[in-house]
N, C-alpha and C positions, 0 to 999 in steps of 0.2 A: 786864407781861410777856408775857401770854398775847395780847395785841394786837401785841409787837414779834414773838412766835415766829410767827403768821398772818402779818404780811409778810415775814417771811424765806421761810417756805412759797412765798407766792406769786412773789416772785422765783427762788426756786429752781425750781419749776414751770415757769415761762418759760423759763428757760433750759434745762432739759430737754428743752423742748418744740422749742426753736432747734436743738439739737445732735442730737436723735433723727435718725436717716436712715431707719430702717426700721420703719413703721407697724406697731403690733400687728396680730395675728391675730385676738385678739377684742375685743369694745368695751370699750372704756377708761374705767373709773370717773371719769376725770378730768375736768371741766369743760373741753373743748377746742372747744366751740362744737356739738357732736354730741349732748352727754349735757344734760341739764339740771340735775342737781344734782350734787354731790361728798359721797360716804358721810362721815358725821363721824369724825371721827379721834377714838380713844379715848384713855383717859389713859395706857394701858400700850401704846399700839401704836404702832412707827416710822411716820413718814411715807413713808418708802418700800416698807412692805410692802402700800402698798394701789393700786401700780402695776403694771399689766398686765404689763410685760415683768422685773419683779422683778429688776432688776438697779441696786440702789442707788449711788451716790456714796459715796465715804469721810466727806465734809462731812454726809452723812444720817444716817450711823452715829454721828455724836458728838455729835448735838444731846442736850441736856440732858433727862434723864429717861426716854432711849429705852431699852427693853427689847428686847433682841436675839433673846431667846426666845420671846417672844410671837406667838400665830398670829392673824394677822387674822380677821374674823368670816366673810369669804366665802373663807378658806383650804379649799382642794380637796387630799385627800391623791393624791399622785402615785406612781405604780408604774413605774419603770424598764421599759421595752418591749423590751431589749437586755443580756441577763443571762446568761452564760455558764453551763452547770450541768456539773457533771464527768459525769454521765452521758451526755451528749452532746445534751441537749436545749437549746435556746435560750432558753426562757424566754419566748417572745415571742407576745403575747395578738395574734390573730386581730383586725384591724382591717377592717369592711365598710362602707363607704360606702353611703348612699342614693343612689339615681340621682339624678343632677344636674338641675337646673332653670337656667333663663334665669339667675337671679341667683346671684352666687357667695354671697352670704349665706347662701342656703338649703344650702348644701354642708357635711355635718358629719358626722363618723367617729365610730363609738359601737365601744367595747370589749366584744367578746362574754364574753371567757373570763376573768373576774375572778378574780386569785387572791390569796391573802392572801400580802403581800410576805415573804419568808426572811430570814434573818441577813444573807445577801449585801446584799440590796436595801435592808435597815433601816439598812444602814452607809451608804449615799447618803442616805438621808432623815433621819438622826438629826444633829441639828445638834450642833456641835463645841462643847464647853464648855471656857474657858479655865482653869479649876479644875484645880490641879495633881492632883490625885487622879485623874484622868480620862487619864493618860499612858497605863495599860496597854490601857485600852480603844481609845483612840486609835491605837495600835500595831497592835490587832488590827484594828483597821478599815483599816489602812494596810495590812495582809497582805492583806486579804480582796481591797482593789482592787486590790494588783499581782498577785494571782492572776487576778484577771479580763482583766487586761492583756496579762500575762504568760503565762499558764497555756496548758500543752502538753494534747495529748488524751492521755486517760490509757487505755494499752493493757493488757492483763493479759500476763504474762510466757510463756503457752504461744500468745499469738497469732502470726502469720504474720509480722506485722512485727518483733516483739521478736525472733524465732527469726532472723529473716535479718539485724538487726542484732549479734547475739551471734556469728552464723557470720562476720560479717565482721571483729567486732572483736576477738572473744575465740579461736574456733575455728580459723580459718585461720592464727593465728599461731603454736599447736604442731602444726601440721602441715606445716609447712616452715622449713627453718634461715634463709631469708631472703626477707625480708618488706619489701621495698621497695616502693615505689608501683607498680609495672608488673612486677615478678617475682614474687610470690606466684602460682604457677598455680593452686590452688585459688580463688582470685580471679580470675583475669585468665582461666583456661582453662574451669575447672570450672564456676562459675558460669552464665557465656551459656549453656552447654549445658541449664542449670535450667530456664531461659526457653522450651525448645521440649519437655520432656518432664515430667510430672507425677509419674512416679515417681521422677526422680532428684532433683526438688524436696522430694518427701515423705523421701526416703532422707536429704537434708541434713538437712531439719528432724529426723527421729529422731537422727541423729548429733549436732546441735546440742543436743537437747534430754537426751540421754544426758550429754554431756560437763557441762552445767549442772546435772544431775541432784544432784551432791554439795551444790553450792549451795543449788538448790531441790530437793528431794524429790520434789515433786508434779509436776514436769516428767518424770519418768519415764513416769507413764501417759501422757502427750503424747508421749513418745518410742515406746513401744511401741504406740501406734495408729497413727503414720506408717510406722513401720516394717514393719507389715504391711498397710497402703495399697499400701507402694511394693513390695511382694513380689508383692502382687495384680497390681497393674500390668504389672510388671515382666513377669511370667511369661504373662498375657495378650496384651501386645504384642511380644515380644520376636524376634517373626519379622518384624514390621515396621519394626524401630525400627534405627537406624543403629549402627555397629558399637561406634563411641567413646562413645555415649550409653549403651549396654548394659553395656560395660566399665566408664565411670564407675559407673553405679547399683550395679554388681556390687560395687566396688570400696568403696564409701563404706558400703554394707550390713555389709560385713566389718569394718570400722570402728568402725561404730555397734554391733555384737555385741559386739565386744571391749571396748567401753567401758561396757556392762552387765552388772553384775554377775550377774544370775539368767539370762540368755540362754547357753544350753551346748548350741548347734547345732554344735560342732566347727568345721572348716577347711571347712564345706559351700561358702561364699561363695568361697572361693581356689579349690576345684577348677573352680567352675563358671566362673571369671573365668579359668583356665588354658586352658580352650576357646576362649574368646573372644579371648584373648591369640594362640594360635596363628593363629586367624583374620586378626587385624589386621596379624601381621609378614607372612603372606601379602600381602597388599593393601600394607603398607608396602615389600615388597622391589620387587614390580611397580611402583613410582612412579606410578602412574596417582592419586594422591589429590593434594587440594589440599594446598597448603604449610601452611595452619592447622589442616588434620587431621591431618597428619602430625604436627605438633608437638604434637596433642592424644593421639595414640596413643603417641608417643616417651614422654609426661608418664606416660600412665597404666601403660604397660609396665613402666617404670621403678619405677614405685610398686609393681607386682604382686612383681615381684622383691625389691624389701626385705621386703615383706609375707611373701611364701613362705619366703624365707631365713630371716627371726627364727622364723618358725613353725616351721620344721626342727631349730633349736637347742632346742627345749623341747617339744615334741609328740611324741608316740610313735606316733601316726597318720601315714599318708601313705604315697606310693608312695617309692622309690629314685631316681626318675628326677632328672636335673640339665637340666631345660629351661632352668633361669637363665641357662647358658651360651649355648644358642640365642637366648636373648632378647637378651641383653645382646650380642653380637657386631655386630648392625648400629647398634646404639644407640652402643654404648660403646668401637667398634674404631676402629684409624686412620682409617679412611675416613666414621666418624660427625663430624658437624659438633659442634665445641665451644661446649656449652652451658653451661659455667662449672661452679659448684659445683650438684651433683644436691640437690634440694629437702630430701631423706631420706638418701640414702645418702651427702651430701657429697663428700669428695674420695676415698671408698673405693668408688667404682663400678667399678673394675677387682676390688677386695679380694674382694667380696660373692661372684663362684662359687666362691672359694676357702673362703668361710665355709661356704657351701653344702655344698659337700663335706664337710667336716668336720663339719658337722652330721649328713648322711648317715650316716657313719660311727659318730659318738659315739653317735646314735639306734640302730645296730645293737650296739654295747657295752652298751647299758643292758639291752636284751632278752635278752643271750646271758650265760651263765655263765662262761665265761674268753675271753680272747683268743686268737684263733686267728692261724697264720704268716700267713694271707693280710692280716690283719688288722692285725697289727703292720708288714708291709712297705706296705701302704697308708697307713696312719699316717705312717711314717716318710716318703715321697715328699709327703706333704702339707705336714708338718712342714718340709721342704726348700723346698717351693714360697711358703709362707708367709712364712719365713724371708728370703726373696730378694725380695718384693714391696717395691716402691717408690711412694711417691705422686707426683701429676702434678706436673710441675714448671711448666707454663705453664698459668696458671687466670686464668681472667676475673674480677675483682673484684665484688663483687656491690653493690648499690645500698643495701642495709642497713649502718648503720652500726654496728650492734649485732654485725654478724657480719664477722669478718675471716678471711681466707685462714689464717692460721697456725692459728686455732682448729679450722679445719674438718681440717687436716693433723696436729694433734694428735689429734683427734679419731679419726680414720682409725687413726693408730699404735696407741691404745687399745684400738680394736677388732681389730687386728692381734695384739697381746699378749694380751688376754682371749681370742681365740680359740684361739690355742698355750696357754695356760693351760689352758683346757677341755679340750683334745688330750690333753694330759699327764696330765690325771686321770684321762682314759679309758682311755689307752693307756701308762701309766708305761713301758713296755717300751723306748720309743724313745729312751730316754735311759740313760747308762750310768753314772752318778754317782748322786749322791744326789738323788731326784726332791722330797724335801720342799724342801731349800734351794732348788733350782731353780722350785717352784711360789712359793715366799715372794717370790724375787728378781722372777717375773715378774707377780705382785699388784703388789709396790712400782713396778714400772715402769708398769702401767697406772694406779695412782692417782696417780702423777707428772704421767703427760700429762693426766689428767683437771683436778688440781690448777692447774694451769697456766690451765686456761680459764677465766675470768670467769664466777661464777654469770649476771650481766648478758648475757652472750652468749647468742643464738638456738640455738648449737650443743649448748646443753647439752639441748635437748630428745631429743637421739636416743642419750643417754648411759647408758640405762638399763641396756642388757645389759652393757657394759664394768665400769659401777659395781656390779651385784650379783656379778658373777663375780669380781672383785677385793676387795670390801669384807668378804666373806665371811672372805678370808683374814686381815683386819687384827688386829694383834695390838697392844696398849697402849693407855692411857686417853687419849693423845693424838690417835692417829689415830684412833681410834672417834670421838673427839669430831669430828675434822672430816667424818667418813663419815657421822655422824647430822646434822651441819650442813647439809653437801650433799642427804641424803635431805630433809630439811625444806625447803630454798629449791625444790626440783624439785618437790615437793608444793603448796607455795602457788603456784608460777607457772604450773603445767601444771591444776592443780584436776582430777585425774581419778583414780580410784580404782585404777586398775593400779600406780600409784606407791606405792601407801600399800600394796599387799598385798606387793610386792615389799620393802619396808623391813620389814615385818614377818616376812618369810621370813631376811631378814638377821639380824634380833634374835633368832629362833628358832635358828639356825644357831649365833651367837655363845654363846648360853645353853647348849647342848648339849654345845660344845666346853668351855666353861669347867666344865662339871658334870663332864663326863669328867675333865678336868685336876683338878678338887676330888676326886674320887672316887680317882685313881690315887696322888693324894697319900697321902689316909688309908689305900690298900692299902699303901703302901710303911713308912708310921709302924706298921702293925699288923704287917708282917712284920719289922720290926727289933725291935719289942716280943716277938715269940715267938721270935726268934732268940736275945735277952737271957734269957728265961726258961727256955728249954727247951735251950739250947744247938744248935739247928738249925742247920745249915750248907748253905746253897743251892750249894756249890760242889763237890758229889758227881758222882761220871762218871755219863754216861745213856748207854746204848745206842743205836743209831740206829734200833732199832724198839722202842719201847716199847709194851709190853702189861699191861694191868691184872691182876694178879695174878701177873704173872711179867716184871717192868718192868727186871729187872738192874740194879738201884740198886744200888751196892756202897757198904757201911757204910766211910768212909777212916778211922774210930775205932777200926776193930778192934783188937784186942791183938797180935796175930800179923801184923797188915798185910796179912792175905790177903782176897780179894776174898769178899766174904760179903753176900748178900741181906739187907737191912735187913727186920726184922718189923714190921708194922705197930704194935707194941705200943714199937715203939723210933723209927721214922721218924715225922716229924711234917710234915703238909702246909701248904701255905698255907690262909688262912680260905677258908669257903666263897665269900663272895662274890669273891675274887680268882680262885680256882679256876673259878667260872663263865664269870669274865670273860677267862680263859688258853684255854678249853676253847672259847669260842666260834669258830665257823669257824675252828676250828683252823690248817687248812692254808691259808688264805688270810688269817690276820690281818695279815700284812705282803706287800703286793704287791710286784714286781718294783721295784728300785731304792729299797726302804726306805720307800716309801709304803702308810701304814696303809690298810688294806682299808676301813675307815669313811669315810676322808678322800676316797675314788674314787667315780666317779659313780653306783656301784652301793651307795654306803654311808649310813648314817642321817647322818652331820654333815656331808653335801653338801646344796649347796640343793636340788638335785635329787632326793634323799631325803627331804627335809623336805616338798616338795610333794606326794611321793609318799604318804608317811603322810597327809599331810591330804586327800588324793583331788584335788590340784587338777592333775591331769597332763590329764585330758580338758581343761582350758580353761588351759593353761602357755600357750599361744600368745598368750591374752587379755593377758598380764603384761607384754607388750614393747613395743606399739602405741602410740607417742607420742601 
């Protein structure tokens, strides 16, 4: 048998010699005319393992008595020279050849930095065992091999590359209601400017980091660093920077600070942007700008109008100017080019000046004790103008399939009715009927318009103000359940903390109003119990000018029927809790039109009152920016 195996080996050796096309780079141990002897074959070594190319044929592996796992005596451990490391190093040992000579046989490469093979390298070295128990280890080796072949660079979450990716795929989507391939201005107009301005690039990174800080809180540190760096560069080079780049940087910083819960610099950046907007409009009217620059300034000025009007709806700071009218006239007037749906105002571009005027008036009401006649007159004129407003009839359809024209029109109507709701809560004198019923009807109209817009529509990103104004008036478990679901959907989609705060305010308003109703119910039961026990009748005549100690209350149970003042021992007053509630703000407990004082913009049961109690007034404007 041994003799026969040796003959088979000789035949196979000659065949391989004939079929071999590429000579070995190292001296072959096989006797092919250049070597004097063949190394002896051990009993446990396969014949194929003694060849220099280590490429056995299938017939060699099937020889009887072959141990596939055994290594020949002259085996040298091999370490792969190209192994990808997660930390960025290639793991390639340095190869330094000796100076070459006339003979190629003298050329030799020596590895200098020998390293112990790591687990990944051992995946290549370890032989594959056919035993079924090694399936799990084989799978791990396959995964490690796949990581080498398909592995991507490991970038930190606060790296500029990852922040740029987040800005493109996440932040841009919540800053515009149209996000088609070529129509999102934050991507198409703003980002190219960032390549020219480090201050704008840092501002975008800060805004993106604050946006992602809810998911990764550690990114807030990066946001703060880039925020400060952008401010430093902007203040140092604002005189030499183009007007569109300076305005873009200022607006991005305003968005960035509104998305961070601990920055409370007020509306400083909006005021700074106001001066830049005025300068930009002067250049815009001259018509001397390049068409691309005009398009950028138009987008930036519209963005400032949106932010300024929304800030006026909530913040008590600021002046009473109405610059948004001056800004939007050349941009949204009859002579302005048709730019379709606005990225932030949608179909309500011409409505926002009216919303801004209403916001100025409501801010004046909140800081005053009562509504004067000029205030009532101005509110009545605003009400008529808002009632007559109509949305545009010809609108260019957006590229974004998730945004329909009908969604933007419904959103504009929701803004209109929400503004009217807010105006009546501030100046109820402008309505002659029951303001309570009117407000409930307006809130229902707002919610109906918002309910028609599906949560998948991109128009939802600007529903924050109308949803807050109307959801506080929601009554009933089913309606409140829908409101809660819509807030949860918006929070999950936009992933900014501002919406979380608005939802907290809504729940606080519901709790306060429900507690008030429960207390009233308990007071009615106590009053009825007092009447049953003491015979107290609340239908006694009261004079027009009650005075304690001589209140003119007549006892209707007098035997002779004469008017006689009830003595303290006979007269029963309501309980102390009810009496304190009746005497609180006695002259203003019910506003004109039957609206309770606590439900007006000055009251504690209004969302503005909740924010005032929580000292959120200085940062109210932060709650609205999408």
